N, C-alpha and C positions, 0 to 999 in steps of 0.2 A: 341746704344740702350741698351745694356746690362748693361753699367756702370751707367745709369741714375737711381737714387734711386726712389723706389716706396714708401716705408716708410722711416723714418729717420733711416738710417743704422748706427750702431755703428762704431766707428773708427776702423781701422785695428787692433790696439792693443787690442781692446776688442773682436772683432769678429773672426778674422782670426785664424785658427789653425796652419797656416804656419809661424813659427817663427824660425829665425836663431840666433844662438849664435856665437860670434866671427866675423871674417873678411872675410866671404865668399863672392865671387865675382859673380855678376849677369851673367858674360859671361860663367863661368864654370857651373853655375846652368842652364843656357839656354841650354848648350850642353847636359847635363844629361837629362833634361826634354824633349828636342826634341828627343833624342834617345829613351826614354821610350815611348813617344807618337807614334813615327814611328813604333815601335814594335807592339803597340796595333792596329794601322791602317794598318799594313802589307805593309808598304811602305818604300822606301830607306831613304828618308829625309823629314823633315817637316819644312816649312818656319817659322821662329821665329815670324814673324808679321802676320801669317795667322790666321784668326778668326776660333776658334775651330768648331763653328756651321755653320756660314754663308759661309765660304770658304773651310774648310777642310771636311765638310760633316759629322762631328761627331754628335752623339746624347748623351743624358744623360747616356745611358747604356755604350757606348764606353768610356766616360769620367770617369765613375765610375770604370771601369777596369783600366784606367790610374791612378786614385788616389790610387787604391789598390796596383798597382805595385810600385808607388812612396813610399808608406808607408813601403814597404819591404826593401827599400834602407837606408843605414846608412849615405850616403854622401849628402843627401838632406832632408829637414824637411818634415813632413807629410803634405799632401794637402787634403782639403775637397772639396766637390762639391760646397759649397758656395764660396770658394776661386776661383774655376774654373769659376763660373758665374760672379764673381766680376772682374776677370782679364782674359778675354777670348782669350789671345794670350800667346805664350810661353814667349815672351819678357816682357809683362806686369806682368805675373805671377812670373817670375824670379826676376824682379825688386822688386815686393812686398815682396818676400821672403827675399831678401838681405837687404832691407831697413827697414823692420818692426822690431822695438826693441822687445825684449822678454817682455811679460806682467807679472807683478808681481802677486803673488798669491793674490786672493781676496776672501772675504767672500761671501757666497751665497746670501746675501742681497744686494750686490752691482751690480745692473744692470743685464746684461745677462750673466755675467761670473759665471757659475755654475761649481763647481768642482766635480770630480768623488768622490763617497762616500768612506769613510774609509772601509777597508775590514771587512766584517761580520765574526765574529769568526766561524771557521769551526765546524759544527755540525755533529754528527754521523748520517748518513742517516737512515731512517726508514727501517727496515727489511721486508722481505716478510710476515712474520707472523703478524707484526703490520699493514701492508698494508691490508692484508686480513681481519683482525679483524675489522679495521675501516670500511671497506665495509659492513661487516656483521652487525655491530651496526647501520650504516646508514640505511640499508635496514629494520632492525627491528624498528627503529624509524619511518620510513615512513609507514611501515605496521601498527604500533600502531596508528599513526595519522589517517590513513585511516579507521581503525576499529572504532575509536571514531566518526569520521564524519559519517560513515555508520550507526552506532547505533543511533545517534541522528536523522539522516535523516529518518531512517525507522520508528522510533517512531513518528516523526512529520508527515510523510506521512499518517500513519494510523489514526492519530488524525484528520488531515485535511479531509481525505476521509470520515470520519464518520459524517461530517457536512451535514445538510439538507438545500438545497437551495443555490443559488449563494451568497446571502449576508452572510450566515453563513460560507460558505467555504472561502469567502474573509476575513472575520473577523479572522477566525482561521489562515489563511495564514499570515495575518499581525502580529498576536500575536506570532506565532511560528517563522516566519521570523525575527521579531525584536529580539527575544531572541537568535536565532542562529547567527544573525549578531553581536550582542553585545558579544556573546561568542567567535566568530572568531576574533573579534577586541581585546578582552582582553587576549586571550591565548598567543600570542607572548609576550605581556608585562609581564605576569606572568612567562613565560618560561625564559625570559631574567633575571628577578630579582631572580629567583630560581636557575638557572644553572650557572649564571655568577656573579650576584650582580652588583657591579660598575666596569665599564671598567677602566683600568689603562694602561699606556704605558708598553708594555710587548712584548715578543716574544713567539710564540707557534709553536712547531714543527708540521708540517702537518702529518697526519695519526696517531697522538697520541690520547690518550683519551681526553686530553684537547681540541684538535682540533675537536673531535666529538661534544663536548658541543658547541664550537664556530659555527660549521656548523649547528647544530639544531637551534640555536638562529638566525643565519643569514638567514636561509631558512624561518623560521616562520615570522621574522620581515619583510622580503621582500614580503611575500605572504599575508600580512594583508589586508583586504578590505579597510582600511583607506588610503592605498597608492593611491587608485583611487581618493582621495580628494586632491591631490597635487594642490597647487595654492589656497587653501582655509584655513581659520583659523582652521578648523577641523584638518587638517594635522599637524598643529603646535602643537595642543593639543596632538596628537599621539607622536610626537617627544619629547615633555616635559614628557609624561608618561614613555618614555623609558630612561629618564635621561638627555636629551639634555637641555642646557641652551639657551632658545630662548626668545629674547626680544619682546616687544610689537610692533605691526605694521610691523613685518617682513613678507616677501612674499617669499615662496619657490615654484617655478614652476617645478623644476626637479623631475622626478619620480625615479631617482637613489637614493634609500633609504640609508641613512647612517646607519651603523651597530653598531659601537662602540660609541653610542650616548652620553655617559657620557663625552667623550673627545671632543664633539662638542659645540661650543659657537657661537650663532648668535645674533648680537646686534640689538637694536631698529632700525626699519626702513630699514633694510637690504633687498636687492632684489637678489635672486639667480635664474637665468633664466633657461630655459629648457635645458636638455641634459648635465647638469653639474654633475660631479662626485666628491663627497667628503665623501667617505665611512669611513674615519678615520682608515682605515687599508689598508695594501697592502701585497702581497705575494712576498717574495724575498728569493732565494736560499733555498727553502724548509722550509721557516719560514713564519708564519703570524706575521707581525709587526704592532702593534697598536700605535697610537700617536695622539696628539691633532690637531685640525683644528679650528682656531679662526677667525671669521668675526666680526669686530668692528661695531660701529653704522653707519647707512646710507651708507653701502657698496653696490656696484653694482658688481655682478659676471655675466658676459655675457654668451651667449650660447656656448655649446660644449667646456667647459673648464674642466680641470682635476686638482684637488687640492690634492696634496700629503700630507702625514702626516707631523707633526711638521712644519706647515706653518701658516701664519696669514696675515690678511689684516687689517690695522689700520682704525680708524674712517674716514669716507668720502672717502676711497680708491676705486678705480675701477680696474677691470680686464677685458680686452677686450675679444671678442669672439675668439674661436679657440686658446686659450692660456692655459698655465699651470704654476703652481707653483711647483717646485721641493722641495724635502725635505730640510728644513732649510731656505727657502726663506721667507722673511718678507717684505710686502709692507707698507711703512710708512704712517702715517696719511695724508690724502688728496692727495696722489700721484696716478697717473694713470699709469698702467702697461699693457703691452700686449706682445704676443709672447710665444714661447715654447723653452726653459724656458723664463719666463717673464722678461721684461726689461722696463725701464721707457719710457714714451711717453707723448706727449702733447695732444693726442686725447681725446676728451670728449665723452664718451659713454652714458652718461645720457642725453637723448634728450626729455624726458617727464617731465613736471613740476608736481607740487603737486595739490591735490584737497581735498575737505572736505570729509574725510573718517574716522569717529570716531569709538569708541568701539561699539556703538549701532548698526551701520550699519554692522559691522563684525559679531556681535552676531546674528542679524536677518538673515543675509545671511547663516550663519552656521546652524541655526535652520531650515530654509527652505530647505537647502540641505538634512539634515537628514530626514526631514519630507517626502520629495519627494522620497528619497531612501526607507524609511521604508513603505510608503503607496502605492508606485507604483512599483518600480523596484524589491524589495525583494519579495512582494506577487506574482508578475508575474513570478519570477523564481521559487519560492517555490510551488505555486499552479498551475503552468503551466502544469505540468505532469498530474495532476488530470483533469484539463480542457481539455487537449488534448485527453486523453483516453475517457473522457465522450463525447466529440464532434465528434470523429472519430471512429466509431464502428470497422472499419477494423483494426485499431491499437490495439484496445482492444481485438479483437479476436486473432490477431497475437501474442500478448504477454500474452494471457491467459494461466495460468499454466495448465498443463495436460500431461499425459504420452505420448500422440501422437503428441505433438506440433511440434517436430522436424522431424517427419516422413511425414508430410503433405506438399505437394508442395505449397499450398496456403499460408502457413506461409512465405516461402522464397519469393514468388511472392510479397506479401504485404510488406515485409521488403525491397525488391528491389525497389518497387514503392515509398515507404516512403523516402528512401535514395536518390533516383533519384530526387524527388521533392525538397528535402532539399538542394541538391547541385545545380542542374541545375535551379531550381526555384529562387535561391538566386541571379542569374545574372540579369534577367529582373526586379525582385522586387527591388533589390538594385539600379539599374539604375533609376527606376521610382522615388524612394524616394529621392535619392541623387540629382536628377536633379530638384526637386521641393521644398522640405522642406527647405534646406539651402538657396535657393534663396529668399524665403519668409522671413526667419529669417533675412537675410542680410539687408532688408529694414529698420530695426530698428537701424542700425549703419551707421553713416556718416564718410567716410574716412577723416582723418586729424583732427577730433574733439577729444578733450581730455574728457574722461569719468571717473567717479569715479569707483574705484574697488568695487566689491561685490554689484553691482547694476544690474538692468535688462539688460543693454547692455552687461555687463561683462558675465552674464549667457548665453546670446545669442551667444556671441563670442565663449565661451567655447563649446557650443553645436555644432556650425558650425565646429569648429576644430575637435571635436570628430567624427562627422558624416562623414565628407569628407575625413578622413584619414583611411578609411577602407582598410586594407591590402589585403583582398581577391581579390578585383577587380583590385587593382594596380598590384598585382602579375600576375593576369590573362592576363591583357592587356599589361603589361610592356614588353620591348624588342620586340615590334612589332609595326606595323602601327596603331593598334587599340588604343594604349595609347594616341595618339594625339586626337582622337575623344572622348575618355573617359575624358581627362582633360578639353577639351572644354565643355563637358557636365557638368562637375563640376563648370565651370566658369572661367577657365584660359583664358587669352588673349594671343593667340599664333600667332597673326598677320597672314601673308600668309605663312603657313608652307611649307618648302621644305621637303617633305616626304623622309626619308631615311630608314625607317623600324627599326631604332635604335635611334630615337630622345630622348627617355627617357628609363631609366632602370626600374626595378621592385620595387625598394625601393626609395621612395621620400616622403616628407611630407611638410606641409605648416600650417599656422595658419588661413588663409582664402584664398580660391581659387579665390575669386572675385577681389583680388588685387595682383595677381601673373601674371607677364608678361614675356614672353620668345620670343626673336626676331627670325626673319626668318633665317633658316639655322643653328640654334644652336643645338648642340647635348649634352646630359647630361648623364653621367654615373650614377651608383647607389649611394644612400646615400645623395642626395641633401636635405637640410632643408631650405626652404624659410621662412625667419623670417619677417612676415608681421606686427607684433605687437611689440610695445615698452612699457615698464612698469616703473613706479616708485613705491614707497611703498604705494601710495594712488590713483594712476591713471593709465590709459592705453590709448593707441591710436593705431588705425590700419592705415597703410599707404601702398602705392603701392611699391612693390619690383620688379624692372625691370632688367632682364638679357638681354644684348644687342644681336644684330644679329651676325651670323657667329662666335659664341663662341663655345668653347668646355670646358666642366666642368668635372673634374675627380671625384674621389670618396670622400665621407665624407666631403662635403663642406656645411657650414652654410652661406647663402647669406642674409645679412641684408638689411633693407630698404634704408640705406645710402650708399650702395655699389657704389664705384666710378670706375666702369668698363663700357666700351662702346662697340664699334664695333670691331669684329675680335680679341678676346682675348682667350688665353688658361689659364684656371684656374686649376692648378695642384692639385692633391690629397691632402686633408687636408690643403689647403691654407687658410690663414687668409685674407679674402677679404678686401682691404683697404676702409676706410670710410672717408678719408680726402684727400686734395690735388686735383690735376687735374684729369680729367677722363682719365683712361688708355685705349688706343686703339692700335690695331696692335701689341700687345706684349703678352708674357706669364708671368704669375705670379706664384711664387713658395715660399713656406715656410711660417713661422709665426715668426716674422712679414714678410710680403711678399716683394720680390724684383723681378726685371724684368729678364726674360730669353727670348731666341728667341721664337717667336710664332710657328715656325716649322723649320725643318732641311731638308737638301737635300734628304736624303734617304726616307723621308716620301712621296715623289712624285711617288713612284713606282706603286701605284694603282690609279694614276690620270685618267686612261682610263675610270674609272667608273663615271667620272664627265661629260662625253658626254651623251646627252639625250638618245641615243639608248642603250648604255651599261647600263646606270642607270635603264632604264625601264625594260630591260631584267633581270638584277640582282635583282631589287626590286620585280618583279613578282615572281621569284623563292623563294625569301626570304619570301614573304607574304604567299605563299602556305605552306612552311615548318613551319612558325610560327603559321599558322592556325591549322596545325596538332598538333603542340606542345600544343596549348591551349586546343585542344580536349583531348590530353593525360593528361593534368593537371586536367581537370574536371573529366575524367574517373577514375584516381587514387583516387581522393577525394570521388567519388561515391562509389568505392569499399571499401575505408576506413570507411566511414560512415555505409555502409552495415555491415562490420565486427563489428563495435561498437554496431550496432543494435542487432546482434546475441549474443554478450556478455550480453547486457541488457536483452534479452529474457532468456538467460540461468540463469542470476541472479534472474529473476522473477520466473523461474521454480523451483529454489532451495530455494527460500525465505521461503516458507511455511514449508519446512523441517528443514532448518538450521538457518533461521532468518537473522539478520544483518550480520553475517560473510560471507554469500553468496554475499552480496552487496560489502563488503570490498574486497573479493577475486576477484570479477569482476573488481573493480577499479584498483587493483594491476595488474591484467592480461591486463587491457586496456593500462596501461603504457608500459608493455612488448610488447604487440601486436603492439603498435604505433612504438616503436623502430625497431622491427623486420620487420614490414611492409615497412617502409620507407627505411630501409637498402636494402631490396629486390628491391624496386622501383628504387633506385639509381643504383644497380647492373644491373638491366634490361636495364636501359637507356644507360649504358656504356659497355654492354657486347660485342657488335659488333664493337664499336668504342671507345676504351680506350683513356683516355686523354693523349695527348702528347704535347711537345712544338710546338708552332705555330707562324708563322709570315704570316698573310694573310689579305685579305680584308674582310670587314663585309659582302660581297656578295659571300663569299666562303662557300660552304655547310659544311665545317668543323667548321666554326664559328657558323652556324645555329645549329649544333649539340651541340656545347658548350652552346648556349642559352637554348636549351632544358634541358641540364644537370642542369643549374641554376634554371630553373623554376619548372620542374615536381617534383623532390624530395622536401622534407620539411626539414628544419633545426630547426624550432621552438622548437620541442620536446627535442632537445639536452640540452636546458637550465635546464630541470629537473635534469640532471645528473651532473651539474657543481659542482666541488669540491668533486667528488666521484670517486672511482676506476672504476666505470661502464662507465664513460665517455671515458676512454682509451680503454676499450673493444669495444665500439661502433666505435671509430675512426679506430681501426684495421679492424673491419668488413666493414667499408667504404673505406678501402684501404690506410689509412695513414700509413706510415712507422714510427711507434712511439715506443720509447723505454720503459723500465720498470719504474714504479712508477713515471710517469709524473703527476704533479699537475696542473690541468686545472680548473681555476676558472671562465671560461667563454670566452675562445678564439673562434674565428670564422675562419674557413678554407674555402676558396672559391673553390679550387680544391683539394679535399682530396688526390687523388692518386699522386699528384705532390709535396706533402709536406713531408719532413723528419724531425722528431723531436727525439732528442737523449734521453738517459736515464736521469732521475732525473731532467728534465726541470721544470721550474715554469712559467706558462702562466697566466697572470692576467686577470681580468674581462675587457672586451672591447677590448682586443688585437686582431689583425687581421693578418693572413698570407694569402696574396692575390697573387696568382701565375699568374697574368695576368695584362695587362693594355690595354686601348683602347684610341686612339687619332684620332679624326675625323673618317675617314673610315678605319683605320688600327688597327688590333688586334694583340697583341703580348703576348706570354705566355712562361713560362719556370719553371723549378723546383726551389724550395727554400729549403735550408737545415739549420736547427737549431741544433747545436751540443749539446753534453751532458752537463748537469749542467747549461744551460743558463737560463736567466730570461728575460721575456718580460714584461715591465711595463704596468700599467693600461692605456688603450687606445693606446698602441703602434701599429704602422702599419708597416708591413714588406712587401715589394714589391717582384716582381718576379726576378728570377736569382740571389738570394741573398744567401750568405753563412755566417752564424754566427758561429764562432768556439767555441770550448768547453769552458765553464765557462764564456762566455761573458754576458754582461748585457745591455739591452736597456731600457733607462729611460722612465718614464711615458710620454705619449702623443707624443712620438717621431715618426718620419717618416723616415724609412730606405729605401732609394731609390733603384730602380732596379739596379742589378749588383754589389751592394756594397759587400765588404768582411770585416767582423768585426774580428779582430785578437783574438786569444785565451786569455781569461781573461780580455779583454778590457771593458771599460765602455763608452758607446756611448749615446748621447742624443741630443734632439733638433729636429727642423723641418726646413730643412732636418737634419738628424742625423749626428753627427760628434764626434770625440773623445773628452771626457771631460778631463780636466787637473787633474792630481793626486793631492790630497789635503787631509791631515790627518784629517781636521776638517769639511770636506764638508758634512758629514752625520748628524752632530749635535749629540745629545745624543742618546744613544742606550737604549732600554728598557731591562728589565731583566725578 
């Protein structure tokens, strides 16, 4: 089962990291490997023909420890987890090691063989004074931007409030809102051309003055309102204004905004799907490195891809989903690549043909989008405060300036009532809207039919996707029995569900819920993205995406409509779901490109008692009670949070007549600080009586229920505000992370903060994850993870639990470092699953200066 290929696997000379030089004998290698494995398994001897997983009872964590011990020996070559899965006995593994010839050095453009980069010249690390100065300048930049917004908002509110009648207020709201919208759109463009000019390949030391300019531009560019127009020709105009070279007929659906846009080239008719990252910069060893990214004409970049700097795709090239291009890789014209790092494949990912979609249709669609935004959404946001105060006298009285406003209990009562209605009223109102409006809209779209882009059906499809992916309700109901009923309410086909209380996590998304099917007995962890729609540069089509029964899906998986998996499959974290060949059943799938692994191992059966109806009923009842209390805590904390913001708003109103716009700006700055302090306190309260510790338990264990409460009740969204600043490290410390000095965090996510250790001077890229747990079916496992000093985690890299990354090691972009792995000091690892990269002097391509 394990040796059967799922995707077309490269030959051993390309893929295996286990290579012997000289005349080593398999018998001697067998003896050494057997002794090492026996030590890991704590047994006297290991049969050389015993299957690691099916017969010896090992799992991936045990085999990761085996690989780590083998790599420390000089008398046998290093072994990766992929070698273990390809050759799951001591005999077959030793034979492969002895018979595989050494692979010659290859260029990064040649298939999957990607070399470790040339060492980056050692830079003098930033000192404490430089670090503090950077933080001060970033705070001043944020405060200045807030003052500007407050000044404009105050003047606009006064002018709108002076209107007489509904029509006059609406007209003033449209005029002011349009001017403010255009100003917000233009400010990032002006800042980019003023502070940077044209981006060129270069290296910028983090925490330097040059970095402050980079950070200001990056933050403004990614907060521009035009980012909300991704998937529209309007968004392409924004990229062109920033200096990107974008061809006609291109489609960019990803909201991951490129920053160094002068280095970005997108050819005519190219399609870049959602969740793709191509920022034209990366952080490495305390440096911001910028470099070109080039997409030729008629290129297809699929979902959940990571495109590193100094990469390109030629005309007509394709890159499959859950794939990445490492620095220096080039996809030739017309070739199809997939995997992380990418390699050649025969799979065709373009499944939608063309339609008539000319320049006139694109122009009309863009004009209508802007018209709706400026005539409907913007006035509603700008004039909404005036209308709310005018329509609700209690709020007007509560927020009316006066010396006694904070001494009257009625003020606090009305603020509590308002915040209660705002939070608790959102649940029934959201359920009502989401169960009716999207269903009516879906009648306009026929599954399987090809429609032109930028038409009525395209707008309907985008509206359905936006409405039904509301994160508030998914987080509320996720990790509980309620998520099943919520997804059915949205339109999911869930067959006859076997309720486990953990059928779905708190984070998942889709493009249409009405064509999303999940089979009976399937459990899904967080981060699932169901890809119901396929696109060309001129057309789109929605189709059913079906996940089979009795599956388990790990984290961060993009499941396409063409997914070829059926009954009883294990889809590991970050796996690239196969879209060709036979339907896979009764197996596990790991990696990108994916290959087969055992569906389960012997030790996973320790909690099988919960499969009996009586034990399951008892465990599920207890879990439901605990989850219901967790949902109550979630709503309660949001109620208190909104109440606190209401008090800040009232204080700003009180001070406005005396101090003017600065009072509003001060309230905005305090709101950011209040948000951080509040949710730090919430997290501390959740863990004060039950600190996070390593666990191996059933999902029906109260300790696991407490972990679910820890994931749900606190918030992490506010942390994005502090990405790339010294303040992020301060917040991590307050949350319990053991973090060293001057760590550069450009957007890393830690699932269990108190179980992660990060050393001095580390570089954590955007989208990287340190997850100190895993869940498979009904079993939960967690352990500490340690990142040593001076390490770099690439863009989108994923670090599992029980991992040790030694000082100075580097994990390449989009890599998946499996549980229990140990990365040696100064090593370069990459891939999915991650493995050592070959040393190569030219692997990094040219360096910027």
